[in-house]
C-alpha positions in Angstrom: -26.6 2.6 -33.9 -27.5 6.0 -35.8 -30.6 6.3 -33.3 -28.7 6.4 -30.1 -25.5 7.8 -31.7 -26.2 11.3 -30.3 -27.8 10.1 -26.8 -26.9 12.1 -24.1 -28.4 9.7 -21.6 -26.9 6.0 -22.2 -24.5 4.9 -19.3 -24.6 1.2 -19.7 -25.0 -0.7 -23.1 -24.9 -4.4 -23.6 -24.5 -5.6 -27.0 -23.3 -9.1 -26.2 -23.9 -11.9 -27.8 -25.1 -10.0 -30.7 -23.0 -12.0 -33.6 -21.2 -8.2 -34.3 -18.4 -8.4 -36.7 -15.6 -6.4 -37.5 -17.7 -3.8 -39.6 -20.5 -3.4 -36.9 -17.4 -2.5 -34.8 -16.8 0.7 -37.1 -20.5 2.0 -35.9 -19.5 1.3 -32.2 -16.3 3.3 -32.5 -18.0 6.2 -34.3 -20.6 6.0 -31.0 -17.8 5.8 -28.8 -16.3 8.9 -30.4 -19.5 11.0 -29.7 -20.4 9.4 -26.5 -19.7 11.4 -23.4 -22.1 9.7 -20.9 -21.5 6.1 -21.5 -19.5 4.1 -18.9 -20.1 0.5 -19.3 -20.1 -1.6 -22.7 -20.3 -5.2 -22.9 -19.2 -6.7 -26.0 -18.6 -10.4 -25.0 -19.6 -13.1 -26.9 -19.4 -11.5 -30.2 -17.6 -12.4 -33.6 -15.3 -9.3 -34.6 -12.2 -10.5 -34.1 -8.8 -8.6 -33.6 -9.6 -6.2 -36.7 -13.1 -5.3 -34.8 -11.0 -5.0 -31.6 -8.6 -2.9 -32.7 -11.3 -0.3 -34.0 -13.0 -0.2 -30.9 -9.5 0.2 -28.5 -8.6 2.9 -31.1 -11.3 5.1 -30.2 -10.8 4.7 -26.6 -8.4 7.7 -27.1 -11.1 10.3 -27.8 -13.8 8.5 -25.0 -13.1 9.7 -21.7 -16.0 8.4 -19.6 -16.2 4.6 -20.3 -14.7 3.0 -17.1 -15.7 -0.7 -18.2 -15.1 -2.5 -21.4 -15.7 -6.3 -21.9 -14.7 -7.7 -25.3 -13.9 -11.1 -23.9 -14.3 -14.3 -26.1 -14.8 -12.3 -29.4 -12.5 -14.5 -31.5 -9.7 -12.0 -31.2 -7.0 -14.6 -30.1 -3.8 -13.5 -28.8 -3.5 -10.0 -30.6 -2.2 -6.3 -30.1 -5.7 -5.3 -29.1 -4.7 -6.4 -25.7 -1.6 -4.1 -25.7 -3.8 -1.3 -26.7 -6.6 -1.9 -24.2 -4.0 -2.2 -21.0 -3.0 0.7 -19.1 0.4 2.6 -19.8 2.3 3.7 -16.8 5.1 6.7 -17.4 8.4 6.3 -15.9 11.0 9.2 -15.1 13.3 10.1 -17.6 16.7 8.2 -17.7 14.8 5.1 -16.0 14.1 3.4 -18.8 13.1 0.1 -17.1 10.6 1.4 -14.8 12.2 0.5 -11.6 11.9 3.1 -8.6 14.7 5.4 -8.3 16.4 5.0 -4.6 15.5 7.5 -2.0 19.3 8.7 -1.2 17.8 9.7 2.6 16.1 6.5 3.1 19.4 4.7 2.1 21.5 6.9 4.5 19.2 6.0 7.2 19.9 2.2 6.4 23.7 2.8 6.7 23.6 4.1 10.3 23.4 1.7 13.3 20.6 2.1 15.4 20.7 2.9 18.8 20.1 0.3 21.4 17.3 1.1 23.5 18.4 1.4 27.4 16.3 -0.1 29.9 15.0 -3.3 31.4 12.9 -4.4 28.6 12.5 -7.9 28.1 13.1 -9.7 24.4 10.6 -11.8 23.2 11.6 -15.7 22.1 12.0 -16.0 18.7 10.5 -19.8 18.8 7.3 -18.5 20.5 4.3 -18.6 18.3 1.4 -16.0 17.9 -2.0 -16.4 17.1 -3.6 -14.1 14.6 
């Protein structure tokens, strides 16, 4: 990893099926911290487990270019690593559950009855079937 650590041209790196352990993930973590061009990193089918996955996930705070990261089938089991790599969404203050606040203007529109249209328009039968 030392040879590619300072590379400014690597955009795609496939290290899958390489029996990488948690110790190897430390080197990948260091590479991710320096890389400003890597966009895709495949690490599937390695042996690093949750510990190695955590090393990599923690490095994502420093790397802003990585778009695709595949760490599937790496013996991580159900761990907190998945939580670290999932996107987080901020909610507005006072809205702890992440529910959308109601727009009062829309709420008022619902309360006011709609005016019936005047004219000779025919109403469509509710039993009529339409083809898409």
